[in-house]
C-alpha positions in Angstrom: 0.0 0.0 0.0 1.5 3.4 -1.0 2.4 5.8 1.8 1.1 9.4 1.3 3.1 12.4 2.4 2.1 16.0 2.6 3.2 16.5 -1.0 0.5 14.2 -2.3 -2.3 16.6 -1.6 -3.7 19.2 -4.0 -3.1 22.9 -3.4 -5.8 25.0 -1.7 -6.5 26.8 -5.0 -7.2 23.4 -6.7 -9.7 22.5 -4.0 -11.3 26.0 -4.4 -11.5 25.4 -8.2 -13.1 22.0 -7.6 -15.6 23.5 -5.2 -16.4 26.3 -7.7 -16.9 23.7 -10.5 -19.2 21.6 -8.3 -21.2 24.7 -7.4 -21.5 25.6 -11.1 -22.8 22.1 -12.0 -25.3 22.1 -9.2 -26.6 25.5 -10.1 -27.1 24.3 -13.7 -28.9 21.2 -12.5 -31.1 23.3 -10.1 -32.1 25.6 -12.9 -33.0 22.6 -15.1 -35.2 21.2 -12.3 -36.9 24.6 -11.8 -37.7 24.9 -15.4 -41.2 23.3 -15.0 -43.2 21.6 -12.4 -41.7 18.3 -11.4 -43.0 15.2 -9.6 -42.0 14.2 -6.0 -38.9 12.3 -7.2 -37.4 15.3 -9.0 -38.3 17.6 -6.1 -36.5 15.4 -3.6 -33.5 15.1 -5.9 -33.5 18.9 -6.4 -33.6 19.4 -2.6 -30.8 16.9 -2.1 -28.6 18.8 -4.6 -29.3 22.2 -3.0 -28.3 20.8 0.4 -25.2 19.1 -1.0 -24.1 22.5 -2.4 -24.5 24.2 1.0 -22.8 21.3 2.9 -19.8 21.4 0.5 -19.4 25.1 1.0 -19.7 24.7 4.7 -17.0 22.0 4.8 -14.6 24.3 3.0 -15.4 27.1 5.3 -14.7 24.9 8.4 -11.6 23.6 6.8 -10.3 27.2 6.2 -11.1 27.9 9.9 -9.1 24.8 11.0 -12.1 23.0 12.4 -11.3 19.6 10.8 -13.4 17.5 13.2 -16.6 19.3 12.1 -15.5 18.9 8.5 -15.6 15.2 9.0 -19.0 15.4 10.5 -20.4 17.3 7.5 -18.5 14.9 5.2 -20.4 12.0 6.8 -23.7 13.9 6.4 -22.9 14.2 2.7 -22.2 10.5 2.4 -25.3 9.7 4.3 -27.4 11.8 1.9 -25.7 10.2 -1.1 -26.4 6.6 0.2 -30.0 7.7 1.1 -30.7 9.1 -2.4 -29.2 6.0 -4.0 -31.5 3.8 -1.8 -34.5 5.9 -2.7 -33.7 5.6 -6.4 -33.1 1.9 -6.2 -36.3 1.1 -4.4 -38.4 4.0 -5.9 -39.6 5.0 -2.5 -39.7 8.8 -3.1 -43.4 9.0 -2.2 -42.9 7.2 1.0 -39.9 9.4 1.9 -41.9 12.5 1.1 -44.9 11.3 3.2 -42.6 10.5 6.1 -40.4 13.6 5.9 -42.7 16.4 5.1 -45.8 16.1 7.3 -48.4 18.8 7.0 
């Protein structure tokens, strides 16, 4: 197994560029979802994307502040959302998720 050193990481500006690119892609996707009225599935996906964008920005802000432990907490939240969305897509349970999550 290769051993990583401090020189194996990208520069801060490269991470900033990646975050900017991710934000740009998410904004495009959100505009596409907002183009016309969507069903529950697409609404949930849209909301997951919007939250992902905010979580990624928050991770970077905490990282710049040196709060690495909370970065890991938010990273785990992102992974949880990814796995949850994958499960919803695989089982097509978007309506059940919506009924459980968004009570009137």
